[in-house]
C-alpha positions as CSV (number, residue, x, y, z in Angstrom):
1,X,-111.0,-53.3,-56.6
2,X,-107.6,-53.8,-55.1
3,X,-106.1,-57.3,-54.8
4,X,-102.8,-58.3,-53.6
5,X,-100.6,-61.3,-54.7
6,X,-99.5,-63.9,-52.1
7,X,-96.0,-65.3,-51.8
8,X,-96.6,-67.5,-54.8
9,X,-97.9,-64.5,-57.0
10,X,-101.5,-65.8,-56.8
11,X,-104.6,-63.6,-56.4
12,X,-108.0,-64.5,-55.2
13,X,-110.9,-63.2,-57.3
14,X,-114.2,-62.4,-55.5
15,X,-117.4,-64.4,-56.2
16,X,-118.8,-61.2,-57.9
17,X,-116.3,-61.8,-60.8
18,X,-118.7,-64.6,-61.9
19,X,-116.0,-67.3,-62.2
20,X,-116.2,-70.8,-61.0
21,X,-113.4,-73.2,-60.0
22,X,-111.9,-74.7,-63.1
23,X,-113.0,-71.9,-65.5
24,X,-110.4,-71.2,-68.2
25,X,-109.0,-67.7,-68.5
26,X,-106.8,-66.2,-71.1
27,X,-104.2,-64.0,-69.5
28,X,-103.0,-61.1,-71.6
29,X,-100.3,-58.6,-70.5
30,X,-100.7,-55.3,-72.4
31,X,-97.8,-53.1,-73.5
32,X,-98.5,-50.6,-70.7
33,X,-98.2,-53.4,-68.1
34,X,-101.9,-53.9,-67.5
35,X,-103.1,-57.5,-67.1
36,X,-106.3,-58.7,-68.6
37,X,-108.1,-61.9,-67.7
38,X,-110.5,-63.1,-70.4
39,X,-112.9,-66.0,-69.7
40,X,-112.7,-68.5,-72.6
41,X,-114.2,-71.8,-73.6
42,X,-111.4,-74.1,-74.7
43,X,-112.0,-76.1,-77.8
44,X,-110.6,-79.6,-78.0
45,X,-107.8,-79.9,-80.5
46,X,-109.7,-82.4,-82.6
47,X,-112.5,-79.8,-83.1
48,X,-110.3,-76.9,-84.1
49,X,-111.0,-77.5,-87.8
50,X,-114.6,-76.3,-87.3
51,X,-113.3,-72.9,-86.0
52,X,-111.3,-71.9,-89.1
53,X,-112.6,-69.0,-91.1
54,X,-113.1,-71.3,-94.1
55,X,-115.1,-73.8,-92.2
56,X,-117.3,-71.2,-90.6
57,X,-118.0,-69.7,-94.0
58,X,-118.8,-73.1,-95.5
59,X,-121.2,-73.9,-92.7
60,X,-122.9,-70.5,-93.1
61,X,-123.2,-71.0,-96.8
62,X,-124.7,-74.5,-96.3
63,X,-127.3,-73.1,-94.0
64,X,-128.5,-70.7,-96.7
65,X,-128.5,-73.4,-99.4
66,X,-131.7,-73.0,-101.4
67,X,-131.9,-76.6,-102.5
68,X,-134.5,-78.7,-100.8
69,X,-133.6,-81.2,-98.1
70,X,-133.5,-84.8,-99.3
71,X,-133.5,-87.9,-97.1
72,X,-130.9,-90.4,-98.3
73,X,-131.9,-94.0,-97.4
74,X,-129.5,-96.0,-99.5
75,X,-126.2,-95.9,-101.3
76,X,-128.0,-95.7,-104.6
77,X,-129.9,-92.6,-103.4
78,X,-126.6,-91.0,-102.4
79,X,-125.1,-91.7,-105.8
80,X,-128.0,-90.3,-107.7
81,X,-128.0,-87.1,-105.7
82,X,-124.2,-86.7,-106.0
83,X,-124.5,-87.2,-109.8
84,X,-127.4,-84.7,-110.0
85,X,-125.6,-82.0,-107.9
86,X,-122.1,-82.5,-109.3
87,X,-120.7,-79.3,-110.6
88,X,-123.3,-77.0,-109.0
89,X,-120.7,-75.0,-107.0
């Protein structure tokens, strides 16, 4: 598909591109001069910690934790569980 820039270097993408007004795109200029537009979902800065490799691995490991789930209803319950599980890493 051929598109042409206007006087302000803007292009109009057709509806068939599947983009909506306000969608975020990552613009990447390749070494050979090609331009790639990649749709992205921006992550708020305060949530970036969850997207680190270490955090994703810890979350995956916790989902496969063989220990049974326990409902904690009081501070005493939490302290007892913490004592019991201390050093299990």
